[in-house]
C-alpha positions in Angstrom: 135.0 130.4 100.8 133.3 133.5 99.2 131.6 133.6 95.8 134.5 135.1 94.0 136.9 132.6 95.5 134.6 129.7 94.4 134.4 131.2 90.9 138.2 131.4 90.7 138.5 127.8 91.9 135.9 126.6 89.4 137.7 128.5 86.6 140.9 126.6 87.5 139.4 123.2 88.1 136.1 122.8 86.3 136.4 122.6 82.4 132.6 123.0 82.0 132.5 126.2 84.1 135.6 127.5 82.3 133.9 126.8 78.9 130.7 128.7 80.1 132.8 131.6 81.3 134.8 131.8 78.0 131.6 131.7 76.0 130.0 134.4 78.2 133.1 136.6 77.6 132.9 136.0 73.9 129.2 137.1 73.9 130.2 140.2 75.8 132.9 141.1 73.3 130.5 140.6 70.4 127.9 142.8 72.1 130.4 145.5 72.6 131.3 145.4 68.9 127.7 145.7 68.0 127.1 148.6 70.3 130.2 150.4 69.0 128.8 150.1 65.4 127.5 153.3 63.9 124.9 151.5 61.9 122.5 149.0 63.4 120.3 147.2 60.8 117.5 144.8 61.7 119.8 141.7 61.4 122.3 143.3 63.8 119.5 144.1 66.3 118.3 140.5 66.1 121.8 139.3 66.7 122.1 141.7 69.7 119.0 140.2 71.2 120.1 136.6 70.7 123.5 137.4 72.2 122.0 139.1 75.2 119.7 136.1 75.9 122.6 133.6 75.4 124.8 135.6 77.7 122.1 135.6 80.4 121.6 131.9 80.0 125.3 131.3 80.4 125.5 133.5 83.4 122.5 131.6 85.0 124.3 128.3 84.3 127.5 129.6 85.9 125.5 130.8 88.9 123.9 127.4 89.3 127.3 125.8 89.4 128.6 128.3 91.9 125.5 127.8 94.2 125.9 124.0 93.9 129.6 124.3 94.9 128.7 126.6 97.8 126.1 124.1 99.0 128.7 121.2 98.8 131.2 123.2 100.8 128.6 123.9 103.6 127.9 120.3 104.1 
């Protein structure tokens, strides 16, 4: 099973993975809205940094779950 196949399987079967993916997508949407804004004040720039860090943390958690699933499939 490939990485994308495992990801699709986890999205369908693992509620925690699905929650992480949805939260990651929400962060992406908020970041796009910030970047589309014509005016970025200091509060918005702080929010952008927080969202980027959160999005990265979520992606790392998702990658850990995928790696764990791949490991289980190999054994």
